[in-house]
C-alpha positions in Angstrom: -25.8 -118.9 -122.9 -25.3 -121.7 -120.4 -25.6 -119.1 -117.6 -29.2 -118.3 -118.8 -30.4 -121.8 -119.8 -29.5 -123.6 -116.5 -31.4 -121.3 -114.1 -34.4 -121.4 -116.6 -34.5 -125.2 -116.8 -34.2 -125.4 -113.0 -37.0 -123.0 -112.5 -39.1 -124.8 -115.1 -38.6 -128.2 -113.5 -39.3 -126.8 -109.9 -42.4 -125.0 -111.1 -43.6 -128.0 -113.1 -43.2 -130.2 -109.9 -45.0 -127.7 -107.8 -48.0 -126.9 -110.1 -48.2 -130.2 -111.9 -47.7 -132.7 -109.0 -47.5 -131.3 -105.5 -50.5 -128.7 -105.7 -52.9 -131.4 -107.3 -51.9 -133.8 -104.9 -52.5 -131.5 -102.0 -55.8 -130.3 -103.3 -57.1 -133.9 -103.9 -56.0 -135.1 -100.6 -57.6 -132.2 -98.9 -60.9 -132.6 -100.8 -60.9 -136.3 -100.0 -60.1 -135.8 -96.5 -62.7 -132.8 -95.9 -65.5 -133.9 -98.4 -65.1 -137.6 -99.3 -68.6 -138.0 -100.8 -68.2 -134.9 -103.0 -64.6 -135.8 -104.0 -65.8 -139.2 -105.1 -68.3 -137.6 -107.5 -71.4 -137.4 -105.3 -72.3 -141.1 -106.1 -75.6 -142.4 -105.2 -75.8 -146.2 -104.3 -78.5 -148.3 -102.8 -78.1 -151.8 -101.5 -74.6 -151.9 -103.0 -75.7 -150.8 -106.4 -74.5 -147.7 -108.0 -77.5 -145.7 -109.3 -75.8 -142.4 -110.5 -74.5 -139.2 -109.4 -76.3 -136.3 -107.8 -74.3 -134.0 -110.0 -75.1 -135.5 -113.4 -78.6 -135.7 -115.1 -80.1 -139.0 -116.1 -82.8 -139.6 -118.7 -86.1 -140.8 -117.4 -88.8 -141.6 -119.9 -91.3 -143.7 -118.0 -94.5 -141.7 -116.8 -94.1 -143.1 -113.3 -90.9 -141.0 -113.0 -90.2 -137.2 -113.0 -88.4 -136.3 -116.1 -85.3 -134.0 -115.9 -84.1 -131.4 -118.4 -83.2 -132.5 -121.9 -79.4 -133.2 -122.4 -77.5 -131.4 -125.0 -74.5 -133.9 -124.8 -73.4 -136.1 -127.5 -73.3 -138.7 -128.9 -75.4 -139.9 -126.1 -77.6 -138.1 -123.6 -76.0 -137.0 -120.1 -72.6 -137.9 -121.3 -70.3 -136.4 -118.8 -67.2 -136.7 -121.2 -69.2 -134.6 -123.9 -70.3 -131.8 -121.6 -71.4 -128.9 -123.7 -74.4 -126.7 -124.6 -76.2 -127.1 -128.1 -75.2 -123.7 -129.1 -78.5 -123.3 -130.8 -79.9 -119.8 -130.5 -83.6 -119.1 -129.6 -84.3 -118.4 -133.5 -82.5 -121.7 -134.7 -85.2 -123.9 -136.5 -83.6 -127.0 -135.0 -84.2 -125.7 -131.4 -87.7 -124.6 -132.2 -88.5 -128.0 -133.7 -86.8 -129.9 -130.6 -88.7 -127.8 -128.1 -92.0 -128.4 -129.9 -91.3 -132.2 -129.9 -90.5 -132.1 -126.2 -93.8 -130.2 -125.4 -95.8 -132.8 -127.5 -94.0 -135.6 -125.6 -95.0 -134.0 -122.3 -98.6 -133.4 -123.3 -98.7 -137.2 -124.6 -97.6 -138.3 -121.0 -100.3 -136.2 -119.4 -102.8 -135.2 -121.9 -105.2 -133.6 -119.2 -102.6 -131.2 -118.1 -103.4 -127.8 -119.5 -100.8 -125.8 -117.5 -98.1 -124.1 -119.4 -95.0 -126.3 -119.7 -92.0 -124.8 -117.7 -89.0 -123.9 -120.0 -86.5 -126.1 -118.1 -88.5 -129.2 -119.2 -88.0 -128.5 -122.9 -84.6 -126.7 -123.0 -81.2 -128.0 -122.1 -78.8 -126.4 -119.6 -75.5 -124.8 -120.4 -73.6 -127.8 -119.6 -76.2 -130.3 -121.0 -75.9 -132.4 -117.7 -78.0 -130.5 -115.2 -79.5 -132.9 -112.7 -81.9 -130.4 -111.3 -85.3 -129.1 -112.5 -87.3 -126.1 -110.9 -90.0 -126.8 -108.4 -92.5 -125.6 -111.0 -91.3 -128.2 -113.4 -91.6 -130.7 -110.6 -95.2 -129.6 -109.8 -96.1 -129.5 -113.5 -95.4 -133.5 -113.5 -97.0 -134.2 -110.1 -100.4 -135.1 -111.4 -99.3 -137.9 -114.0 -96.5 -139.1 -111.6 -99.2 -139.6 -108.9 -101.7 -141.3 -111.2 -99.1 -143.6 -112.7 -98.0 -144.6 -109.0 -101.5 -144.7 -107.6 -100.6 -141.9 -105.0 -102.4 -138.8 -104.0 -101.3 -135.6 -105.8 -100.8 -134.1 -102.3 -98.5 -136.7 -101.3 -96.3 -136.4 -104.4 -96.6 -132.5 -103.9 -95.2 -133.0 -100.4 -92.3 -135.2 -101.6 -91.4 -132.4 -104.0 -91.4 -129.9 -101.3 -89.2 -132.1 -99.1 -86.7 -132.5 -102.0 -86.7 -128.9 -103.1 -83.1 -127.5 -102.5 -82.9 -123.7 -101.6 -80.5 -121.2 -102.9 -76.8 -121.7 -102.1 -75.8 -119.8 -99.2 -79.3 -118.3 -99.3 -78.4 -115.8 -102.2 -76.9 -117.8 -105.1 -78.9 -119.7 -107.7 -82.6 -120.5 -107.6 -84.4 -123.3 -105.7 -84.3 -126.6 -107.5 -85.2 -130.2 -107.1 -82.6 -133.1 -108.0 -84.6 -135.4 -110.2 -82.6 -138.6 -109.4 -83.1 -138.1 -105.7 -86.9 -137.3 -106.0 -87.3 -140.3 -108.2 -85.4 -142.6 -105.7 -87.6 -141.3 -102.9 -90.8 -142.1 -105.0 -89.5 -145.7 -105.4 -89.1 -146.2 -101.7 -92.7 -145.1 -101.2 -94.1 -148.4 -103.1 
């Protein structure tokens, strides 16, 4: 029995040290050395004040800002510790009611806008933390943001175009706009 137990414990200890200590330390060190901004959470700061992360959505409710996707995290919105979808299917009455309420809120913020509300403004992403909206969702909101800020719609549209990110490696994903970065760019236009 001892002849079997000792090698098993040695291998267990060795593999635990390699996979539980050495490998994570090597990967973390390489990430911090090669991609320091991303390894630190893609944090955005201005004038020494931390404003958020480019990877986690934030809730904007003022009509002078672009609104992001709804968050499905609990117990509070955009809670990175509670990342998950709502698990509500398209026929779930709670989801239908939530979507209707979000559409009403968008119409209340911009009553003159008769365009179809883009789906990503009224439905949460799978993680519940998506910091991006589609360019269509940003353009949908351009009119009321321009009015609230006293800007020309064409200037706001140009800002949206400037902040539209393309597909990853030109083939993966869809074009998108980071809401936090777009709103910060708007604040700089004062």
